C-alpha positions in Angstrom: 221.4 158.3 -60.1 223.5 155.5 -58.2 224.6 156.5 -54.3 228.0 155.7 -53.0 228.4 154.5 -49.4 231.2 155.2 -47.0 231.8 153.6 -43.4 234.1 154.6 -41.1 234.7 153.1 -38.2 236.0 155.4 -35.8 237.3 155.5 -32.2 234.2 156.8 -30.8 231.5 155.4 -33.2 230.9 154.4 -36.6 229.6 156.6 -39.1 228.1 155.7 -42.1 227.9 158.2 -45.1 225.4 158.0 -48.6 226.7 160.2 -51.1 225.3 161.1 -54.8 227.9 160.7 -57.9 227.9 164.7 -57.5 229.2 164.4 -54.1 226.1 165.7 -52.2 225.3 164.3 -48.9 222.3 162.2 -49.1 222.1 161.0 -45.6 224.2 159.8 -43.1 224.5 158.4 -39.6 226.5 157.6 -36.5 226.1 154.5 -33.4 228.5 155.2 -30.8 230.5 152.4 -28.4 232.4 152.7 -25.1 236.4 152.3 -25.1 237.7 150.1 -22.7 240.8 151.3 -20.1 241.2 147.9 -18.6 245.0 149.5 -16.9 246.5 152.8 -17.4 247.6 153.6 -20.7 245.4 150.3 -22.6 242.7 150.6 -24.9 240.4 148.1 -25.6 237.1 147.8 -27.8 234.3 145.0 -29.3 234.7 144.5 -32.3 231.2 143.4 -31.8 229.8 146.6 -31.1 231.6 148.1 -34.4 229.6 145.7 -36.7 226.4 145.9 -34.9 227.0 150.1 -35.1 227.7 149.7 -38.8 224.4 147.2 -39.2 222.3 149.7 -37.2 224.1 153.2 -38.9 223.2 151.3 -42.3 219.5 150.7 -41.8 219.4 154.6 -40.7 220.9 155.7 -43.7 218.5 153.3 -46.5 215.6 155.0 -44.0 216.4 158.6 -44.1 217.4 159.0 -47.8 214.4 156.2 -48.9 216.2 154.2 -51.1 217.0 150.5 -51.4 220.0 148.4 -51.3 220.1 147.9 -55.0 220.7 151.8 -55.7 223.7 151.8 -53.9 226.6 151.0 -56.6 229.7 150.8 -54.0 231.0 151.1 -50.9 234.4 151.8 -49.3 236.1 151.5 -45.8 237.5 153.2 -43.5 238.6 153.6 -40.0 240.8 153.7 -36.7 244.6 152.8 -37.8 246.6 150.4 -35.9 244.3 148.1 -34.0 244.6 144.7 -33.9 241.3 142.4 -34.3 242.8 138.7 -33.4 240.7 135.4 -34.8 240.9 131.8 -34.6 240.4 129.7 -37.2 236.7 129.6 -36.8 237.0 133.6 -37.1 235.5 134.3 -34.0 237.3 137.2 -32.2 239.6 135.7 -29.8 240.2 138.8 -27.0 239.1 142.7 -27.5 240.8 144.9 -29.9 243.9 146.7 -29.1 243.9 150.4 -30.0 245.9 152.7 -31.8 246.1 154.9 -28.5 246.9 151.7 -26.8 250.0 152.3 -24.5 251.2 148.6 -23.4 253.9 147.9 -26.3 256.7 149.6 -25.8 259.1 146.8 -24.8 258.1 144.6 -27.9 258.6 147.6 -30.1 262.3 147.5 -28.9 262.4 143.5 -29.4 261.1 144.2 -32.9 263.5 146.9 -33.3 266.6 144.6 -32.1 265.5 141.8 -33.8 265.0 143.1 -37.5 267.5 145.5 -37.2 266.6 149.2 -37.1 268.3 150.0 -40.6 266.4 147.6 -42.5 263.3 147.8 -40.3 263.4 151.7 -41.6 264.6 150.4 -45.0 261.5 148.3 -45.5 258.6 150.5 -44.0 260.1 154.1 -43.3 258.8 154.3 -39.7 260.4 153.0 -36.6 258.0 150.9 -34.6 255.4 152.2 -31.9 253.5 151.6 -29.4 250.0 152.3 -31.0 251.6 150.4 -34.4 249.9 146.4 -34.6 253.3 144.2 -35.4 253.9 145.2 -31.5 250.6 144.3 -30.0 250.9 140.9 -31.9 253.9 140.1 -30.0 252.4 141.5 -27.3 250.2 138.4 -27.3 252.5 136.1 -28.2 254.6 137.3 -25.2 252.0 137.4 -22.4 248.9 135.8 -24.1 250.3 132.7 -24.8 246.9 130.9 -24.5 245.2 133.2 -27.0 248.6 132.9 -29.1 247.9 129.8 -30.2 244.0 130.4 -31.1 245.1 133.1 -34.0 244.8 133.0 -37.3 244.2 136.2 -38.9 245.1 140.4 -37.9 242.8 142.0 -39.1 242.5 146.2 -38.9 239.3 147.4 -38.0 237.8 148.8 -40.8 238.9 145.2 -42.6 237.1 143.2 -39.8 234.1 145.1 -41.1 234.8 144.3 -44.5 235.3 140.6 -43.6 231.6 140.6 -41.6 230.4 142.2 -45.2 232.6 140.4 -47.4 233.3 137.5 -46.1 236.9 138.1 -47.5 240.2 138.9 -45.6 241.3 142.2 -47.2 243.4 145.3 -46.4 245.1 147.6 -48.3 247.6 149.7 -48.4 247.3 153.2 -46.6 245.8 151.5 -43.4 248.5 148.8 -43.8 251.3 151.0 -43.7 250.9 151.2 -39.9 251.2 147.5 -39.2 255.1 147.5 -39.2 254.5 144.8 -41.2 254.6 146.6 -44.5 257.1 147.9 -47.4 256.2 150.6 -47.5 258.2 151.9 -50.5 257.0 148.7 -52.9 253.3 148.4 -51.3 253.4 144.7 -49.8 253.6 142.9 -46.9 257.4 142.5 -46.0 258.7 139.2 -45.8 261.9 139.9 -44.5 260.2 141.7 -41.0 257.5 138.5 -40.7 260.8 135.8 -41.2 262.8 137.7 -38.6 260.1 138.1 -36.0 258.9 134.6 -36.7 255.2 135.4 -38.1 253.5 133.3 -40.5 252.5 135.6 -43.8 249.3 133.5 -43.7 248.3 136.0 -40.4 247.9 139.1 -42.8 245.1 139.6 -45.0 245.9 140.4 -49.1 247.0 143.5 -49.2 245.4 146.0 -52.4 244.9 149.4 -53.2 242.7 151.7 -51.6 240.4 152.4 -55.0 240.7 148.4 -55.8 237.7 146.5 -55.2 238.0 143.4 -52.5 234.9 141.6 -52.4 230.8 141.5 -52.6 228.5 142.0 -50.2 227.1 138.6 -49.3 223.4 137.5 -48.6 224.1 136.7 -45.0 225.3 141.0 -44.4 223.0 142.0 -47.2 219.7 140.7 -44.6 221.6 142.4 -41.8 222.4 145.5 -43.3 219.5 146.2 -45.7 222.1 146.4 -48.6 222.0 144.1 -52.1 224.0 140.7 -52.0 226.8 141.5 -54.8 227.5 145.2 -53.8 231.3 145.8 -54.5 233.2 147.2 -51.5 236.5 148.7 -52.4 240.0 148.8 -50.3 239.1 152.1 -48.9 241.8 153.5 -46.5 243.1 154.0 -43.0 241.1 157.3 -41.2 244.0 159.6 -42.2 244.7 158.7 -45.5 240.5 158.5 -46.5 240.1 162.1 -44.5 243.1 163.0 -46.9 240.7 161.8 -50.1 237.5 163.6 -48.0 239.9 166.8 -48.1 241.4 167.0 -51.7 244.4 166.1 -50.4 245.8 164.5 -53.5 248.1 166.9 -55.2 251.5 168.4 -54.1 251.1 171.6 -52.0 247.7 170.8 -50.2 248.0 170.1 -46.7 245.3 168.9 -44.0 245.2 169.9 -40.8 242.3 167.5 -38.8 241.7 168.1 -35.1 239.7 164.9 -34.3 240.1 162.9 -31.1 243.7 162.6 -32.8 245.6 165.7 -34.5 247.0 165.0 -37.7 249.0 167.4 -40.0 248.8 165.2 -43.5 251.1 166.2 -46.8 250.7 164.4 -50.2 254.1 163.0 -51.9 255.2 161.4 -55.2 257.6 159.5 -53.5 258.2 157.9 -49.9 260.2 160.9 -48.4 261.1 160.4 -44.9 262.4 162.5 -41.7 265.4 162.6 -40.9 265.0 161.9 -37.1 262.1 159.9 -37.5 259.4 162.2 -35.9 256.9 161.7 -38.4 255.0 158.9 -40.6 255.8 158.4 -44.2 252.9 156.0 -45.7 251.1 154.7 -48.7 248.3 157.4 -49.5 244.9 156.2 -50.8 245.7 157.5 -54.3 247.1 154.6 -56.0 251.2 154.6 -56.7 251.3 157.0 -54.1 252.6 158.0 -50.4 251.9 160.8 -47.3 253.8 161.9 -44.8 251.9 163.1 -41.7 252.7 164.2 -38.2 250.1 162.7 -35.6 249.2 163.7 -32.0 247.6 161.4 -30.0 245.2 163.8 -28.1 243.6 166.7 -29.7 240.2 166.8 -29.9 240.6 164.3 -26.9 241.9 166.9 -25.1 238.9 169.0 -25.4 237.0 166.0 -24.8 238.7 164.8 -21.9 237.9 168.9 -20.6 234.0 169.0 -21.3 233.7 165.7 -19.3 235.7 166.2 -16.2 235.2 170.1 -15.7 232.2 171.6 -17.7 229.0 169.3 -16.8 227.6 172.8 -16.4 227.9 173.4 -19.8 226.8 170.1 -21.0 223.6 170.6 -19.1 222.9 173.9 -20.3 223.3 172.3 -23.6 220.8 169.7 -23.0 218.4 172.4 -22.1 219.3 174.2 -25.5 219.2 171.6 -27.9 223.0 173.5 -28.4 226.6 171.5 -28.6 228.4 172.0 -25.4 231.8 172.6 -26.8 230.2 175.9 -28.4 229.5 177.2 -24.8 233.1 176.1 -23.8 234.4 178.2 -27.0 232.4 181.3 -26.2 234.4 181.6 -23.0 237.9 180.8 -23.9 237.1 183.5 -26.9 236.8 185.4 -23.3 240.4 184.9 -22.4 243.2 186.9 -24.3 245.9 185.1 -26.4 248.7 183.1 -24.1 245.6 182.7 -21.7 247.5 185.0 -19.3 250.3 182.3 -18.9 248.8 179.1 -18.3 250.4 176.5 -20.9 248.5 173.1 -21.7 251.0 170.2 -23.0 248.0 167.9 -24.6 249.6 164.3 -24.0 246.8 162.7 -22.5 247.5 159.6 -23.9 251.5 159.7 -24.5 252.6 161.2 -27.7 253.7 160.5 -30.9 254.8 163.1 -32.9 257.7 164.7 -32.6 258.3 163.3 -29.1 257.6 159.2 -29.6 256.8 159.0 -26.0 254.0 156.5 -24.0 255.1 158.0 -20.8 254.7 161.6 -21.8 251.4 162.8 -19.6 249.3 165.9 -19.9 250.2 169.4 -17.9 249.1 172.4 -17.3 251.9 175.3 -16.5 251.9 178.7 -15.1 248.8 177.9 -13.4 247.5 180.6 -11.0 244.8 182.3 -9.0 244.2 184.7 -11.8 242.9 181.4 -14.0 239.0 180.6 -14.4 237.8 177.5 -16.3 237.7 180.0 -19.5 241.4 180.3 -19.6 241.4 176.3 -18.8 239.6 175.9 -21.9 241.3 178.6 -23.9 244.8 176.7 -22.8 243.8 173.7 -24.0 242.9 174.7 -27.4 246.4 176.8 -27.6 248.1 173.8 -26.6 246.9 171.3 -29.2 247.5 174.0 -31.8 251.4 174.0 -30.4 251.6 170.2 -30.9 250.1 170.5 -34.5 252.9 173.2 -35.1 255.2 171.0 -34.1 254.3 168.6 -37.3 254.5 171.8 -39.8 257.4 173.0 -38.4 259.0 169.1 -39.7 257.3 169.1 -42.7 258.6 172.1 -43.9 262.1 171.0 -42.9 261.5 168.2 -45.2 261.1 170.1 -48.0 257.6 169.7 -48.4 255.8 172.2 -50.4 253.0 173.7 -48.3 250.9 176.3 -50.8 247.2 175.9 -48.5 246.2 174.1 -45.6 242.6 172.8 -45.3 240.9 172.5 -41.3 239.1 169.4 -41.2 237.4 167.1 -37.8 235.4 168.3 -35.5 237.9 171.5 -34.2 237.9 172.5 -37.3 233.8 173.6 -36.4 234.8 176.3 -34.0 235.9 179.4 -36.1 237.7 180.4 -32.7 239.9 177.5 -32.7 240.7 177.8 -36.4 241.6 181.0 -36.3 243.9 179.8 -32.8 245.7 177.3 -34.9 246.3 180.0 -37.9 247.7 182.4 -35.1 250.3 179.9 -33.8 251.1 178.0 -36.7 251.3 180.6 -39.0 249.5 179.4 -41.7 245.9 180.4 -43.4 243.3 177.6 -42.2 240.7 177.0 -45.5 237.8 175.2 -45.2 236.0 173.3 -47.5 232.0 172.5 -49.0 232.2 169.0 -47.0 233.0 167.7 -43.3 232.6 164.5 -43.7 236.3 163.6 -43.3 237.0 160.0 -43.8 233.6 158.6 -44.8 233.4 160.9 -47.5 236.8 160.2 -48.9 235.6 156.6 -49.0 232.5 157.0 -50.7 235.0 158.7 -53.5 237.5 155.9 -53.5 234.1 153.3 -53.8 233.5 155.8 -56.9 236.4 155.5 -58.5 236.8 152.1 -58.0 233.4 151.0 -60.0 233.9 153.8 -62.6 232.1 156.8 -61.6 235.1 158.8 -61.4 238.0 158.3 -63.5 240.4 158.9 -61.1 240.7 159.9 -57.3 242.1 163.5 -58.2 238.9 163.7 -60.7 236.8 162.7 -57.7 238.1 165.4 -56.2 237.6 168.1 -58.2 234.0 167.2 -58.8 232.8 167.5 -55.5 235.4 169.6 -53.5 235.5 173.2 -52.8 237.4 175.6 -51.0 234.5 178.3 -49.0 236.4 179.9 -46.4 240.5 181.2 -45.3 241.0 182.4 -42.0 244.6 184.4 -42.4 246.9 184.0 -39.2 246.8 187.7 -37.4 250.6 189.4 -37.4 250.5 190.5 -33.9 248.7 187.2 -32.4 251.3 185.1 -34.1 254.1 187.2 -32.6 252.9 186.3 -29.5 252.3 183.0 -29.9 256.0 182.6 -30.7 257.1 183.0 -26.9 254.8 181.0 -25.8 256.0 178.2 -28.5 258.9 178.0 -27.1 257.8 177.6 -23.7 255.4 174.9 -24.7 258.6 172.5 -26.1 260.9 174.0 -23.5 258.8 172.1 -20.9 258.9 168.6 -23.0 263.0 168.5 -22.9 262.8 170.0 -19.4 259.8 167.0 -18.1 260.9 164.7 -20.0 263.2 162.5 -17.4 260.1 163.1 -15.5 257.9 161.4 -17.0 260.2 158.4 -17.4 260.0 158.5 -13.1 256.2 159.2 -12.8 256.0 155.9 -15.6 258.3 153.6 -13.7 256.1 154.5 -10.3 252.8 153.5 -12.3 254.2 150.6 -12.9 255.3 149.7 -9.4 252.2 150.3 -8.4 250.2 148.0 -10.4 252.4 145.2 -9.3 
């Protein structure tokens, strides 16, 4: 039996996953790396860290599975979306990659919108230009680091830099390219109109493929470093959200995913490129050939709980080190002792700005209603509830678009907590299911690799063969009614604070001058 390999170049680490053709997990490994924030609202990484992590994790997986690279039939690639890897004519990285959660490009977004024209921009890309997207990062480089821009010859997304290191090919695929503000999303190719109007050469961009197409093969040099076999096919793969959706079986109408990773994403399959009239969600190409998807994205979901762990939960981490358990287990156990609504404590999870439904880089996190009554346990539960309120925003918009919603599949690190899944079910009013695999994007691109080399006839078949629902948590009517009032308060707080967020942003900017 052959094997399929999936890579996921994430924000905190690169994961490598090996599965067999039945979808059984054979081996997995993750290698972490740092994230740099050289200024407020900036986020950067060294692409070399991704490559070294890929090499190390691949070696670990092959060793754990006790197989050779020749037994791997194909490789699929996923990763954090929107990040910009800038290469010079010698294929050397010019500067650290600017990431999806970086918020420095508000002025460039406005310039692109005015220069292209909002009507043409939306017609071409189905989305507004947002600070996390790729095109404004390129313009930022041109305007702020002209010496680096003069060296620029190619712009790659994070997973596609790893593709280049593995295959020597400049390639991407439609789902990840949809988040660049440079792709004609309805027609699934680069937008010459946008490139012309903002004066970027097409040669800066890699070739675009469908997600299950073969984009290249492992080179001899990469084979020596990773242990893979030279000539092994590498398929297009997908941006982390589209790839994760494949890994969750979100490949047919009505099945929706709610992913609580570093970011939070509600993702629904589309047969055609529908858009929210207010452009609060994203409409991108799906990793399923010829299909699309709509998703709402909040920037700090699991990231909010991780921030809380790292800043206020040293005691829980210390106990976890002595017991070998996850510190989140102790945090959620504490949250479970607090009643729904956290006794009036409401958290706005805008720690890195926000995207859906408020595309505002100046939005910040807020605890509202804090009193002497509140303990650390209240704060933990309030963070979990605030993230669920943010996810509900996306559910409400997707329903308003007329998208069918028959089943919600929960995934990501947050889905491992039964309490957090129940909170999300109670706040959204939607039963939340879990499935037999929880490997997200890496599993999805391993399936896409199988489609690319003919192990499966289609993406839908690959999902039917490998994915099953194993659990479901239904909303509790009493808690749902209680949370309704808190959700209304949550929404009011953003509206009341929106102007203050802007003032704060200006003050921070002035203080850095």
